N, C-alpha and C positions, 0 to 999 in steps of 0.2 A: 356570555363571551363577547368581548369587545369587537366592534366592526373591524374587518380585515384580519382579525386574529383567528385563524382557522387552521385546525390540524385534523386530518382524516387518515385513519388507518383502515384500509379495505380488508376486512376479514373474509378470507376465502375458505370455505369448508368444502372439500371435495367429497362427492357422494361415494366414490369407491376408494378405499384406502388399502394399501398393500400391508400385509401383516408385519413385515419387518420395518415399517415406519421409514421408508426411503425419504430422502430430503428432496423437496421440490422447491426450486428457486422462485423468486417473484415473477420472472418471465414465464416459467412453467405454469404458474397459477393464473397469470394474466391470460394466457392462451386457453387454459381450462375454462375461463370465464368468457371466452370468445371476444376478448378485448373490450368487454362491457364498460369498464371505467373510462375508456377513451372513445366510446362510440360517438361518431360524428365530429371528432376533433381533427384539427389540422396539426399534425405532430412534428416536432423537432426532436430527433433521437440522438442522444449523446451516448456513443457506444464504441466498441472496438471488437477485435476477434474473440474476446472472452464472453461476449453477450450471446450465449448459446443455451439451448434447452438441454435437458438431461440426455436426449438422444442426439445431441450435438448439432441440431439444426441452428443456422445462423439467424439470430433475432432480426437483424436488418432485413433479411429476405422475407421473413414472416410479416414484419410491419409493412413492407412494400407491397406484399400480395394481399394484405387484409382488406376486406370490403367494409369493415366496421369503421375505418379511419382513413385519413389521407396522410401519407408520409411526405412532408414538404421538404425536409432537409435533414442531413446527418452532420454530427459534430464529432471530430476525432481528437483524442487526448495525445499526450506524448507517445511516441512510437507509431502513430498513425492508425488508420482504420483497421489495418490487418496486422499491426504490431511488428512490422519489419524494420522500422527505423531504430537506429542505435540510441542509447541514452543521451539526452541533452541535445539531440539533433533537431533544430528548429525547421519548421516548414510553414510557408505562407501560400502554398499552391492550392488553388481551388480544384478539387478533384470531383469525379462523378462516380456514383454507384447506381447501376441500373437507371441511368439518366437523372438521378437525384443528386443535387449538389452536396459535396462533403466539405465542410469548413474545418480548417485546422484550429485547434485551441492550444497549440504549442508553437507559436511563432511570435510575430509582432504583437498579436493580441492573444490573451489566454482566457478571455472572458467573452461570451457571445455578444456581439454588438447589435444595436437596434436594426441595422441593415440585414445582418445574418438572420435575425428573428422575424423578419417581415413575413407576414402570412401565417405565422405559427400561433396557435392558441392553447397549446399544451406542450410542455418541455419534459421529456422522459430521459432518465438516466439509468443505464444498464451496463455497468462495467464491474469486473471482478477485481477486488482489492487483495492485498497480501497481508494486511494486518499491522503494518508499521507506519508510523506518522509521516516519514519523509516521502513515501511513495506518492507520486504527484497526482494520481487519479482522485485522491481525496480533495486536493486543492482545486482541481478542475471542477469537481462537484460543487464546492462551496462558491466559487466564482460564478458558476452557472445559476446557482440558487439566487445569488445577488442580482444577476441580470434578469432573472425571471421576476423577482420582486419589483425591480425598477420598471419593468415593462408590463406589470400586472398579468403575468402569464402563470397559470397553475403549474406546479412542479411535481413530478412523479418519480419516485425511486423504486426500481425493481430490485428488491433486496437479495443478497447473496451471502454465503457463509464467510465468516472470518476464518481463513485457513489455519490460524494459530490458536483457534478456539475462542470462546467468549469468556473464558475465565482467566487466561494468562494476561497479567498487566505488569509491565516492567519499565523501569527508567524514569527519568525526571519529566515533570510537566514542562512543556516548552516555555522558555523565557520569552515573553512577548516582545522584548527588545530585539530578538533574533527572528521575528516573524518574516517568512519568505515563502516562495512557492514550494520549497521543500520542507516547510513547517509552518502551517497556517493557523492551526488551532492549539489552544493551551491544553494539550492532552499528553499522556505519557508516550514514550517511544513505541512500546508494544501496548496497544490500548484495549484489546479485548472487546471491541464493538464491531457491529456490522455497519456498512455505510448508511443503511436506512436509519439505524439508531443514532449515528453521528449527525445525520441530517436533522433529526428531531431535536437533538441536544443543541446543535449550532443555532437553529432557529430560535429555540426557547431562550438561549443565553445571549442572543443578539451578537453572535460572533461574526456577522457580516452586515453590511449596510442594508437598511430597510427590511431587516429580518421580519419584523412584525407584520409587514404587508404581504408576506409570502403565503399563498395557499399551498400547503404541502400535503401530499398523499403518498403513503408508503404502501406498496404492494408486497406483503410479507411472504416469507418462506413458510412451508409447513414441513414438519418432521425434523427440523434442526434443533439440537440441544446445545447449550453453552459449553458443555464438556467436550464436544466433538472437535477433533482436528480434521483437516481436509480428507485424509485417508479413511475416515470413518463415515463420510457422507455418501459414498457410492457414486459421486459425480466425477465424470472424466475431467482431468486437468487440461486446460488450454493455457499455454504459456502467456501470461499477461505482458511479458516483455522478453526480449531476446536473452537476457541473462537470468531468467527464471523459467527455464524450460520444463522443470518438474516441481512438484510440491516440495521435495527435499531441498531444492535450491531456495525456495521461499523461507524455509526454516533457517538455512544458511545465511540468507540476507538479514534476518533478524539478529543472527549471531555475529556477523562480520561486516555488515553493510556500512556501518559508521566508520570503522577502522579503514575500510577500503578507500574512503575519501582522502585519507592522508597521503597515499601514494608511497609511503616509506617501506611498505611491503606489499606483496601481492595476496589477494584473497581469491585468486582463481578466475577473476573476470578476464575474459579473453582466452580461457582454457576450455577443456572439455567439460569441466564441472564447476561452473561459477559459484562462488561463495561456499564451496566445500573443499577448498584447498587453502593452505597458508604457506607462503614461500618468501624467500629473500635471496638476493644475489650476494649478500654480505655475511651470511651465517650458514653453517652446515645443517643438514636435515635433522641430525640427531639432537642438536641443541634446540632447534625449533620444536621437535617432538616433545622433549622433556618439559619445555616451558609451556607448551600448549596443554599438555596433560595436566599440569598443575593448575593452570589458569582456569580450566573448565572442570576442576575437581574430579578428574578421572571418570567423567560421565559420558565422554565421547570416545570413539575408537579412532586412533590415529595410526597411519602407516607411513613410514618414511618413503618419499617418492619425489624425484625431480619431475618437473613439468614445464611445458612451454606455454606461454601466454602472449597473446598479441593485443597491444593497446595502441593508443594514438602515438605513444613514444616509440613504437616498434615492437619487434618480437624478441623476447628474452627467455633464457632458461633459468628457472628458479630452483633452488634447493628448498625442500619443504616436506609437507605432509598432506595426505588426503584424509578427509573426515568421513567416517561412517556413523550415521545417526543410530541411536538405540531404537528398538522396535516400539518401546513405550516412551513417547516424547514427554509424558508427564514426569518421568524420572529425572529430567534435566531441571535442576532447581532454578536456574536462570539462563535464558538464552542471551541476554544483552550484556551482562557485566563482564563475562570472561574475556572478551576481546581487549578490554582495557587493562585487565591484569596481565594479559599477554604482552601488550605494548610496554607496560611498566617493567616487566622482566627483560624484554629485549633491549630496553634503554640502558641496561648495565653493560651491553656490548659496545665497545668504543666506536667501531665502524658504523653500527646502526645509529648510535647517538649522534654522530657527526652528520649522517644523512638526515635524520629527523630534525635536527636543529637548523638545517639548511633549507627546509621546506619553504616554498614560496608563500608570502602572506595571503595570496588569494586562496591557496589550498587550505591554510589554517582557517580562513574566514568561512569557507564552505563547510569545513568540519564542524565549526561552531553552529552554523545554521542547521546542519543535519542533526546534530546531537541536541540542539536547543539549549545548550549549557555553556555559559561563559567561563566557568572556573575549571572545567575539565582539562583543557589543553595545558593550562598552567600547572595544574596538579600533576599531570603526567611529566611535564618537563622537569619539575623539581623533585620527582619521585615522592610526592606528598602522600597524604593518607587517603588512599582511594576508598577504604572501607568506610570512613566517615561520610564520604560523598555518597556511597551506596546506601548507607543508612537513611540519608535524606531522601534519596530516590525511592526507597522502600516506603517511606512515610508518604511521599507524593502519590505513589501507586495506590496505597490504601485509602488516602483521602479521595482520590478519583473514583475508586471502586464504590464508595458511598455516594459521591456526588452524581455519578452517572445513573443511579438506580431508577429515577423517575422516567427515564427515556428508553429503558430496555424493552424489547418486544418479545423476548424469548426466555 
């Protein structure tokens, strides 16, 4: 193996196993090892409120109290260390946690600087992802890996489940011309990988600068199977962001998150159930219900229900539907495509079409970055052949399924 090209997976075998094969995260397994891989290290920990053990102990507390290492600094992604900031809210405030500096990675800088890393000789990442490409925690990890490589600091990922399972792959591979903080890697929208696996793949594929110099260690999970959705892991859900309070909202995010960027309709953000509502001020609830039922091939349960949502534009009452997910999520053939079939149907309504055509160019630009697809918006506008686009996406997904194989851990 060439100098500096190093990859290590710490295999952890617990002596006592529970018969029902409960899932233990990378953090759980690190603790079971008494922090042995980090013994004597001066650690910088990239985490937030999701970095918890199975019994919901906060990882930052455990790192701070551990005598095996010294916790030098903490780094917080979008939404802050405790996940209370709204989406897109920047912060450059230096905070403290138990006397330890907390640097924001969602402000003027989104990549740890040399000054922030002063005194650190091990950088650890422990954040729960939701399984979709635009969720910014993945981008935070990639930029932190790049910073670690540049500063010759070993990088550790404490792996966690993909809530949408390790088998579901949907959507187009990101067009690299649209690379941004809401889409940094050329992977499908729903990627079916853990962040530990993506870290391995990104390093091997040189998807960030100086990747070959990075010494990468993954602390894997035990008990997790690729077929598992979050509700099968037995792990308590900690909201990774304000609009994903429950696991069901994460499924809704995969189904409606891209459409929500357009602003031509509400997907429940700012309401009591984000990403599990669809509404409009321009159409009646029965119309929306009929279109939504068809767009999602009758695999979801919709109930007509007006709702109130508060956004930066103010509080509005929307006519629309509330979504109930099936007990068996595997029965939904596609999470991602239905939202675009819905938009296509709604564009036949004159008032909705007028609103859609008047969207600000900056909104359209963000939609393209989030979807990672340059042709989608135009296809929707001219009511073009979405199914042909979906066929390409399906091909992208299957290509990726094969391409990712060498870097899977489970």
